N, C-alpha and C positions, 0 to 999 in steps of 0.2 A: 438400372435394370428395369425391364418392362415386360408385360406379357405373362401368360400363365406358366410357360415353360421356365422363364427366368425366376418367377416366384417359387416354383416347385424346386428349382435348383438351390435357391437360398434356404428354403425350409428344410431341405435335405441335410444342410449343414448344422441345423439346430436340433439338439437332442431334447426329447420330451421326457426322457427317463432319468437323466442325471440331475442331481440336486444343485442346479445352477441358480445363483441370484441374478446373474447377468449373462446373456448370450448375444453376440453380435455376429452377423454374417454378411460379407460383401458390402460393408458400409462405405459409401462414397459421399463426398460433399463437393459441389462445384458452386462457384459464385460468378456473377457477371463482372467483366472488367472491360469497359468500353464495348466494342463489338465482339469481343472474345469472351471466353470463360476461363477462369483459373480453378484448378483442382486443388482442394485443400486436403481431402482425405481420399485415399486410393485403396479400395478393396480391403478394409479392415475387418478381420474375423478374429474373435477371441471368446473365451468363456471364463467366468469367475465363479467358483463354487461358493456355496453358503459358508460363512465363517472364515473366508480368506481375507487377508490383508495384502492388497496389491498396489504397487506404486507404478504410476505411468510417468515415465521420464522422457526427456528429449529437449533439444535446444529451443529457444524462442522462435516462434514461427513454424514449428514442426507439425502443428495440427493437434497437439494434445488438448488444448483448451477447447477447440472445436469439438473434438471427440467427447470430452467431458460434458459439454452442453447438450450433445445429442443423446448421450446416455441418460442425462437428467431429464430429458423430455423438454428442454428449453429451446431446442433447435430441431429441425427436420432434416434427415439425410436426403440427398438426391437419389440415392439408390441403396439397396440392401435392407437389412432388417435388424431391429433391436427388440429383445425380449427382457423384461424385468420380472423376475419371479414367475416366469412362464407366460407373462402377458405381453402380447405384441403391441408396442406403443408407437410403431413406426408411422402409421397414417391416422392416428387418433385425432379427433377434434379437440379444441382447447378445453372444453368442459370435461371431457373424459380424461385428458392429460392432467388437468388440475386435480382430479380425484385420485388418479394413480400417484401423482407426486405427493399428495397428502397422506396416502395410505402406505406407499411402498418405498418412497425415496426420501432420505434425509440429506440436507445440503449444509456444508460448512464452508465459509468463504474466508479468504485471506484477511479481508477487512471486517470480519465478524458479522456485519449487517444486522446488529441488534436494533430494536426500536428504542430510540433514546428516551422516550417519555414513559416507558414501561419498566417496572422492576425486573430483576432477574427471574423471579417466580412468574410474573406475567408474560415475559418473553417466552419462557419455556412452555407455558400453558397455552399460548396463542394457537399453535397448530391443532390442539385438541378441541378447539372451539369451532373447527370446520370439519364437516363430514362426521362419520360415526366412529367412535373409539370407545373401547371398553373402559370401565372404571370411572372414578371421579377425576375430572381434569386437574383440579388443584392438588389432590393427593398424589396423582401420577407425576405431576411436575415437581413436587417436593421430593418425592422418592428419587427421581432422576437427577435432580440437583445434588442430592446426597451421594449418589453414585459417583459424581465428578468432584466430590469434596467441597461443595459450596452450600451446605445446609445452613451455614451461618451468614450467608449473603442474600437470603431470599428477598429482602425488602430494599436492596440497594439498586439504584439506577446504573446503567452502563458507565456513566461518567464517574461514578464512585468506585469503579472496579479497575484493577490493573489490566494490562493487555492480556496476560495469561489467564486471568479470571474471566474476562470477556469471552475468550476463546472457549473456555470450559462451559460457559453458559450456552454458547453457540453449539457446542457438541451435545449438551443435554437437550437442547431444542431439537436437534436432528434425530436424537435417539428416542424421544418421548413417545412417538407414534409407533414404536417397534417396527421400523421399516425393514424391507428386504435388503436394502443396500444403503450405505452412507457414502456420499460422494463429497470429497474434500478438494478444494482448489488452493494449493499452497498454504496449508493451515499453519505452518510455522513461519511463513514469510514475513509477517509483521512483528515477530517476537525476537527477543534477544536469545542467546544460545541457551541460557539456563531455562527460561520459560519454554523454549522450543523443545528442549529435552524432556521437560515435565509433561508437556502435551503429548509428545510421542510415547512416553511411558504410559500415559493414561489410555491412549488408543489401544496399546497392547493389552492392558488390564481389562478394558471393556470388551475387547474381542474375546479374551479368555473367559470372562465371567458371563457374558451375554450371548456369545456366539454370533456377535454382530459382524457384518461384512463391510469392509472398508476399501474404497477405491480412491487413491490419492494421487493427484497430479502434483509433481514437485520438482524443484531444482535442488532440493536439499539432499546431499548424499547420505546424511544420517537417516532420513526417512526411507530412502531407497534401501539402505542396508538393513533396516529393521523389518522391512516387508517380507512376506512369505515369497513373493515373486515380484519381478520387475518386468514391465513391458516398455520397451524403448521404441519411441516413434521418431522417425527421421523422414523429412520431406513427405509427410502424409502417409507413410507406410510403416507397418511394424517391421523394425529392423532386427529386433531380438526379443525373445522371451526367455527368462531364466528364473 
C-alpha cells in the first residue's frame, strides 16, 4: 500500500479506543525471487487484546514465522501497518525499534537463546540494563525468576539447567521488562511432553497472575487447545480465527 489514501484506509482499520496489545491491518510481505517477487503474507489483519493468550497455527511455509518476525519488529512488512500497545512500529528506524522491543516486546524462542556465559539471574537481568526500567534490576530479575519457580537456580549457568528450566529462564527474561506483549516461537518444540505441559501450564498461570499477553506460533495441538483463540494461517492468509 502507498499514498495518503491507502494509509488512511489502513489506519481506519486500527482502533485507538480498544485495549489492544497488538493491531495489524493489511499486512503484506513480498520477497524477490529472481526477476519476480513471491508473496509471503497477503493482507493480514488482526487484533489481540491485552491479557489474551493467542496461538498462531499453520503448516510449515504458511507464513506464520514471517508474521511473528514482523510483529516483533524484527522484519518490515511490504505493506500495511503494525501497532504494539498503540505505537506504530511499521516504518521505524532500527534505533527506535530497538527501544520499543526493549520496552514493549518480550521474545521467547524454541532454542531458548540464553547467553551461555551468564547465570540464570544475569540472563534475566540483561534486558533491564538497556533503556529505562523502574526498580532495581537485580531485585526485579530475582522476583521474576521466583514467579517461574526458579528462585533456587539463580547462580546456575544454562548448561547446568534442564531444557524445561532453560525455557523458564527465557520466559522470565521476556517478562522482566513488563512488556505489552510476549511473542513465543514454538516454545515447547525442544521439550519432551512433560516439560512442554509444564511450560504451557506456567504460561496460563502467568497470564492469570500478571495479565500478560501471549502470542505463540506453534505446531503443538496442546498449545493451540490451551489458547483463548487460535489464528490459522494458510498460504499467507488468515484462513480461520476462533
